[in-house]
C-alpha positions in Angstrom: 15.4 -112.7 -30.8 12.0 -112.6 -29.1 10.1 -115.9 -29.0 6.3 -116.0 -28.6 4.7 -119.3 -27.6 2.1 -120.7 -30.0 -1.4 -121.3 -28.7 -1.8 -124.7 -30.5 -2.3 -123.4 -34.0 0.9 -121.8 -35.3 -0.9 -120.5 -38.4 -3.2 -118.5 -36.2 -0.4 -117.3 -34.0 1.5 -116.0 -37.1 -1.6 -114.3 -38.4 -2.2 -116.3 -41.6 -5.6 -116.2 -43.2 -7.6 -119.4 -43.5 -5.9 -121.0 -40.5 -8.3 -124.0 -40.3 -7.6 -125.0 -43.8 -3.8 -124.5 -43.5 -3.6 -126.7 -40.4 -5.7 -129.4 -41.9 -3.5 -129.4 -45.1 -0.4 -129.6 -42.9 -1.8 -132.6 -41.1 -2.7 -134.3 -44.4 0.9 -133.6 -45.6 2.2 -135.1 -42.4 0.2 -138.3 -43.1 1.6 -138.4 -46.7 5.1 -138.1 -45.5 4.7 -140.7 -42.7 3.2 -143.2 -45.2 6.1 -142.5 -47.6 8.6 -143.1 -44.8 6.9 -146.2 -43.6 7.1 -147.7 -47.1 10.6 -146.5 -47.8 9.2 -144.5 -50.7 11.8 -141.9 -51.8 10.8 -138.6 -53.4 12.1 -139.8 -56.7 9.5 -142.6 -56.7 6.7 -140.1 -56.2 5.2 -140.8 -59.6 2.9 -143.2 -57.7 1.0 -140.0 -56.6 1.0 -138.6 -60.1 3.5 -135.8 -59.3 7.1 -135.3 -60.0 9.9 -135.2 -57.4 10.1 -131.4 -57.2 6.4 -131.3 -56.1 7.0 -133.9 -53.4 10.0 -131.9 -52.3 7.7 -128.8 -51.9 5.3 -130.9 -49.7 8.2 -132.3 -47.6 9.5 -128.8 -47.0 6.2 -127.4 -45.9 5.1 -125.5 -49.0 1.3 -125.9 -49.1 0.7 -123.5 -52.0 -0.8 -125.1 -55.0 -2.0 -128.1 -53.0 -5.8 -128.1 -52.4 -7.4 -130.4 -49.8 -8.8 -132.4 -52.7 -5.4 -132.9 -54.3 -3.9 -134.1 -50.9 -6.8 -136.6 -50.6 -6.0 -137.9 -54.1 -2.3 -138.3 -53.1 -3.4 -140.4 -50.1 -5.7 -142.5 -52.3 -2.8 -143.1 -54.7 -0.8 -144.3 -51.7 -3.6 -146.9 -51.0 -5.3 -145.0 -48.2 -9.0 -144.4 -47.9 -10.0 -140.9 -47.0 -13.2 -140.6 -45.0 -14.9 -137.3 -44.3 -17.3 -137.4 -41.3 -19.8 -134.6 -40.6 -21.3 -134.5 -37.2 -22.9 -131.9 -34.8 -20.7 -130.0 -32.4 -21.0 -131.4 -28.9 -22.6 -129.1 -26.4 -19.4 -129.2 -24.3 -17.6 -127.2 -27.1 -18.5 -123.7 -28.4 -17.3 -123.9 -32.0 -16.9 -126.4 -34.8 -13.5 -127.8 -35.8 -11.8 -129.7 -38.5 -9.6 -132.6 -37.6 -7.4 -135.1 -39.4 -6.7 -138.5 -37.9 -5.2 -141.7 -39.3 -6.8 -144.9 -38.2 -4.5 -147.6 -36.9 -1.3 -145.5 -37.2 1.4 -145.4 -34.6 1.4 -142.2 -32.7 4.2 -139.7 -33.3 3.1 -137.2 -30.8 -0.3 -136.0 -29.9 -3.1 -137.4 -32.1 -5.7 -136.8 -33.3 -4.6 -133.5 -34.6 -7.4 -131.0 -34.1 -7.8 -127.9 -36.2 
């Protein structure tokens, strides 16, 4: 088996379209899963987010199909989290714009903030 190292965005490395959105969605799902874990919220109790257990299972197993950014924001809201979107100019030190997902006050589980 041949292994190719990723350049920081696995979706881009694998040739997916809309890599920015996919990575942002993945980061939002990570936040949802972490909050559920922190609260001891099992998949079966997912009705708090307005979805059934099979849909939560899809999220937990990385299936992003059928989950828009807006829907993921609503899940976070249902879990008692504010979602804030900040629009700001790209600094002169960087060539292109980016999308990032961060969680204020969360314990770090690896490198954060996640940049897309």
